[in-house]
Each structure stands twice: as C-alpha cells, then as structure tokens.
PLY file of the C-alpha trace (Angstrom):
ply
format ascii 1.0
element vertex 266
property float x
property float y
property float z
element edge 265
property int vertex1
property int vertex2
end_header
68.50 150.52 71.43
67.04 147.47 73.16
63.33 147.87 73.83
61.42 145.57 76.15
58.62 143.55 74.65
56.54 140.91 76.39
56.36 137.54 74.65
53.58 135.04 75.20
56.15 132.68 76.75
57.22 135.29 79.25
53.61 135.98 80.18
53.10 132.28 80.76
56.12 132.18 83.06
54.81 135.21 84.94
51.48 133.48 85.49
52.90 130.23 86.83
52.79 129.65 90.55
55.79 128.24 92.34
56.21 124.49 92.10
57.13 122.51 95.23
60.84 122.75 95.95
62.65 119.42 95.60
66.35 120.31 95.84
68.88 123.04 96.51
68.69 124.01 92.82
65.50 125.03 91.02
64.12 123.98 87.67
65.15 126.12 84.69
62.85 128.98 83.65
62.96 129.39 79.86
62.75 132.50 77.67
63.31 133.20 73.95
67.02 133.95 74.34
68.06 131.86 77.29
67.10 130.42 80.63
67.73 130.93 84.36
67.66 128.93 87.57
68.53 129.41 91.24
71.20 127.35 93.02
72.18 127.25 96.70
74.95 125.41 98.47
75.79 124.57 102.06
73.99 125.81 105.16
73.58 129.31 106.64
76.64 130.69 108.40
76.73 131.94 111.98
75.10 135.21 110.92
72.23 133.45 109.14
73.52 134.05 105.61
73.10 131.39 102.93
75.02 131.62 99.65
73.52 130.98 96.25
73.70 131.96 92.59
71.23 133.06 89.93
72.55 131.12 86.94
71.72 132.75 83.58
72.48 130.83 80.40
72.23 132.88 77.19
71.88 131.72 73.61
74.54 133.02 71.16
74.03 136.70 70.33
71.86 137.42 73.39
72.77 139.66 76.34
71.52 140.54 79.82
71.88 143.54 82.13
74.12 144.70 85.00
72.72 146.26 88.21
72.25 149.57 86.31
71.86 149.01 82.56
71.77 152.71 81.64
69.06 154.77 79.96
66.84 151.75 79.23
66.73 148.12 80.20
65.78 146.09 83.22
68.23 145.21 86.01
67.81 141.71 87.48
65.70 141.54 90.64
64.87 138.85 93.17
61.96 138.93 95.65
61.70 136.39 98.49
58.83 138.03 100.41
56.72 134.89 99.93
59.28 132.77 101.81
58.61 132.49 105.53
62.15 131.50 106.55
63.98 134.12 104.46
64.13 137.78 105.47
65.84 139.14 102.34
67.96 138.25 99.32
70.57 140.44 97.63
72.20 140.03 94.23
75.81 140.89 93.45
77.43 141.33 90.05
80.69 140.44 88.30
82.37 143.14 86.24
80.10 144.17 83.33
80.93 145.17 79.77
79.92 148.32 77.86
77.61 147.49 74.95
76.66 149.82 72.11
73.37 149.74 70.20
73.83 152.55 67.69
74.35 155.69 69.76
73.02 154.04 72.90
75.40 152.57 75.51
74.42 150.13 78.24
76.11 147.90 80.80
75.69 144.16 80.92
76.92 140.78 79.76
77.20 139.28 76.28
77.75 135.81 77.70
76.23 133.42 80.22
76.73 134.64 83.78
76.01 133.57 87.36
75.01 136.33 89.80
75.89 135.65 93.45
72.96 135.75 95.86
73.07 136.09 99.66
69.93 135.01 101.50
69.35 136.40 105.00
67.43 133.84 107.04
64.69 134.93 109.42
65.73 134.62 113.09
64.02 131.91 115.09
62.53 130.20 112.02
63.77 126.86 110.69
65.14 127.13 107.16
62.59 125.77 104.70
61.56 126.09 101.08
62.33 129.33 99.24
60.04 130.80 96.59
62.06 133.46 94.76
60.32 135.71 92.23
62.97 136.57 89.64
62.77 139.18 86.88
65.42 139.97 84.28
65.74 141.17 80.70
67.35 139.09 77.95
68.19 141.01 74.78
69.11 140.50 71.16
67.85 143.28 68.83
64.86 143.49 71.17
64.50 142.49 74.81
62.17 139.96 76.35
61.45 139.59 80.06
62.16 136.39 81.90
59.84 136.34 84.89
59.30 133.28 87.05
59.06 132.00 90.59
62.01 129.70 91.23
61.43 127.20 94.04
64.20 125.51 96.02
64.69 123.71 99.31
68.24 124.50 100.54
68.11 121.69 103.09
67.77 119.03 100.36
71.14 117.80 99.05
72.80 120.93 100.49
76.31 119.61 99.82
75.87 118.61 96.17
79.32 119.15 94.58
77.96 120.50 91.27
75.88 123.12 93.11
78.85 124.04 95.31
81.04 124.58 92.24
78.47 126.89 90.61
78.09 129.00 93.77
81.84 129.13 94.48
82.61 130.17 90.90
79.97 132.94 91.06
81.49 134.47 94.19
85.07 134.05 92.98
84.21 136.00 89.80
83.22 139.10 91.79
85.49 142.16 91.62
87.82 142.65 94.57
86.96 145.37 97.12
88.14 148.83 96.07
90.92 150.54 98.01
92.71 153.90 98.09
95.29 152.46 95.69
92.73 150.90 93.33
89.41 152.74 93.15
87.87 156.17 92.56
87.62 159.39 94.57
85.10 162.22 94.09
86.96 165.49 93.38
84.24 167.76 91.93
80.45 167.88 92.11
78.49 170.32 89.95
74.85 170.65 88.92
75.03 168.47 85.81
78.11 166.32 86.30
80.70 165.02 88.73
84.42 164.35 88.35
86.21 161.44 89.97
89.93 160.77 90.14
90.95 157.22 89.27
93.53 155.23 91.21
94.73 152.19 89.24
97.96 150.22 88.80
100.46 152.38 86.93
99.82 152.56 83.19
96.59 150.56 83.36
93.62 151.90 81.38
90.26 151.77 83.14
86.56 151.69 82.41
84.05 152.86 85.03
80.52 151.62 85.67
78.46 153.63 88.17
75.01 152.55 89.35
72.40 155.20 89.99
69.96 154.98 92.90
67.72 157.19 95.07
66.63 159.28 92.04
70.22 159.79 90.79
70.76 158.97 87.12
74.22 158.74 85.55
75.37 159.06 81.95
78.31 157.26 80.40
81.61 158.25 82.10
84.03 160.22 79.89
87.75 159.61 80.53
90.31 162.43 80.58
93.65 163.27 82.22
94.34 166.11 84.60
97.65 166.71 86.36
98.98 163.51 84.83
96.28 161.44 86.55
93.28 159.67 85.01
89.82 161.05 85.71
86.23 160.47 84.65
83.55 163.10 84.10
80.08 161.61 84.61
76.84 163.38 83.59
74.31 163.23 86.42
70.67 164.04 87.10
70.17 164.41 90.83
67.34 164.81 93.34
66.68 168.03 95.23
68.22 166.74 98.45
71.01 164.34 99.34
69.68 161.02 100.65
70.99 159.17 103.66
72.84 155.93 103.13
76.22 154.64 102.09
76.34 155.72 98.45
76.45 154.38 94.90
77.82 151.04 93.78
80.61 151.30 91.22
82.86 148.85 89.39
86.23 149.87 87.95
87.55 147.51 85.27
91.19 147.33 84.11
93.51 144.84 82.43
94.81 144.00 85.91
91.33 143.03 87.11
88.28 144.76 88.53
87.28 146.28 91.87
83.95 147.38 93.26
83.15 149.92 95.95
80.80 152.68 97.05
80.97 156.33 95.98
79.43 158.43 98.80
76.23 160.34 98.06
76.81 163.99 97.13
0 1
1 2
2 3
3 4
4 5
5 6
6 7
7 8
8 9
9 10
10 11
11 12
12 13
13 14
14 15
15 16
16 17
17 18
18 19
19 20
20 21
21 22
22 23
23 24
24 25
25 26
26 27
27 28
28 29
29 30
30 31
31 32
32 33
33 34
34 35
35 36
36 37
37 38
38 39
39 40
40 41
41 42
42 43
43 44
44 45
45 46
46 47
47 48
48 49
49 50
50 51
51 52
52 53
53 54
54 55
55 56
56 57
57 58
58 59
59 60
60 61
61 62
62 63
63 64
64 65
65 66
66 67
67 68
68 69
69 70
70 71
71 72
72 73
73 74
74 75
75 76
76 77
77 78
78 79
79 80
80 81
81 82
82 83
83 84
84 85
85 86
86 87
87 88
88 89
89 90
90 91
91 92
92 93
93 94
94 95
95 96
96 97
97 98
98 99
99 100
100 101
101 102
102 103
103 104
104 105
105 106
106 107
107 108
108 109
109 110
110 111
111 112
112 113
113 114
114 115
115 116
116 117
117 118
118 119
119 120
120 121
121 122
122 123
123 124
124 125
125 126
126 127
127 128
128 129
129 130
130 131
131 132
132 133
133 134
134 135
135 136
136 137
137 138
138 139
139 140
140 141
141 142
142 143
143 144
144 145
145 146
146 147
147 148
148 149
149 150
150 151
151 152
152 153
153 154
154 155
155 156
156 157
157 158
158 159
159 160
160 161
161 162
162 163
163 164
164 165
165 166
166 167
167 168
168 169
169 170
170 171
171 172
172 173
173 174
174 175
175 176
176 177
177 178
178 179
179 180
180 181
181 182
182 183
183 184
184 185
185 186
186 187
187 188
188 189
189 190
190 191
191 192
192 193
193 194
194 195
195 196
196 197
197 198
198 199
199 200
200 201
201 202
202 203
203 204
204 205
205 206
206 207
207 208
208 209
209 210
210 211
211 212
212 213
213 214
214 215
215 216
216 217
217 218
218 219
219 220
220 221
221 222
222 223
223 224
224 225
225 226
226 227
227 228
228 229
229 230
230 231
231 232
232 233
233 234
234 235
235 236
236 237
237 238
238 239
239 240
240 241
241 242
242 243
243 244
244 245
245 246
246 247
247 248
248 249
249 250
250 251
251 252
252 253
253 254
254 255
255 256
256 257
257 258
258 259
259 260
260 261
261 262
262 263
263 264
264 265
C-alpha cells in the first residue's frame, strides 16, 4: 500500500510563494519522483473558458493518482482562489489503470500524464496572471506530495505552438462521452453494494472506475455475467440521505477505447 510521507523538498515547495508569471506555461515544480507544470493555450472562448493542462512527468517506476485513487492516496487538486480574474478551475482525467500494491488496489497512472484543465474567467475582469495552488501525490513504494503554486500569464505568448500541442493532446486523450450503447446503467441498489449493467461493443471486455463523492465510498468493481450480459457489483458505503446533484463520475475502459459519464446518485 502506498502511504503518504512528506519530504523536506515537498515542504519547501509548499512554503514557496508564487513567482511572477512570465508566460502561458509555468516553471516546473520538482518532487522526488517527478515534476509538474501548468500550461495554457489560446484565449478564453465566448463562454469565458480557457483551456490548459497540468503536465505531470514521472520518473521510471513512479505513479500518480486518478480523480478517486481508492482506499488511500491523494487525488490531484487545483485551487485558483488567489487569482482575481479566474472564477474556478476544473481538472479532467484520461482513462486510468488499476494498480495493485499487495492486496490493495488503486486507480492511477504508471506513466507521465497531462490532465486537462478548464479555467472559468471572472465576468467583467480582464484576464491576468493566474496563481494556481496544485497538490498531487507521486508514488513509488511510498508516496510523496508535490505541492506548489504554479504561476502563469495566459496573455503572454498565448499562441505558442508547443503549448498548444500539449493542451490539444491532453484533451484528445480524454475518454469519449458515454452513451446508451457504450456505458453503464444502474440496475440494483442495496445497503452495501450496487449492480450496474455494462453496455460495450460486442465481445469487448471492460474495466470500470467509479469515483466516490458526497460521502459515498466505492470498493473495487467485481465483474460477472447475468442473462448473457456483463455486469459489475460494486461495494459501497453511503451517507444517510441522497444528495442533490448530477451523480458520480465513472470511466469504462475497453480494448475499443474508453468512455466517461455520470452515474446518478442513488
């Protein structure tokens, strides 16, 4: 099992204040097992959204986490509350892999990865420098935190071709939207588990990753067949009442590709 420890280098990164932004890509923040930086490209669209990527480069043998790593681990986060011209920032995730540490399973990436970021600009405020506080775990046999404030100015060299390629590649690597023909459907909800039916291209094996939220915790999905159709049974710990909202993020991975969607709250 990966356990988080705090290295002196990580503490130093956490203590650093943001440096003045000079370009649409930040300096690299270093940790024991890798490094990370923030890249943006272009200008905000008509709805005030600016595209970017959190670029994570890992050393051989090191890993990092998906949006829900499992029983332990730290999902990547980004906080732009210190940036006057940015209202919010949201990370998205390419299809993860299932990793095993002994009897412990977790979801993440055993390779370098770029996580798409969408920045929502504040209405009526000119786009300026962004100070993004980033936190993520990088793991080998143990995990170390990478914590830093990454500073950029999206208006500087906004059309740099190298930055554009990084951002475009990050978004193109995302799973396609789920559909009725390729996705999952809740068919049973009990106290300690749920069952979903899986819709995939004929004959294609699937692996399911389901992200808990709002005090829901999920175990590792267990595949089985019923009525000639693939299903997953997922252990769940749930809150006393059903929250409002759209539901849980999931990613369904097959040999034909991956899709992501939302499973409604239950």
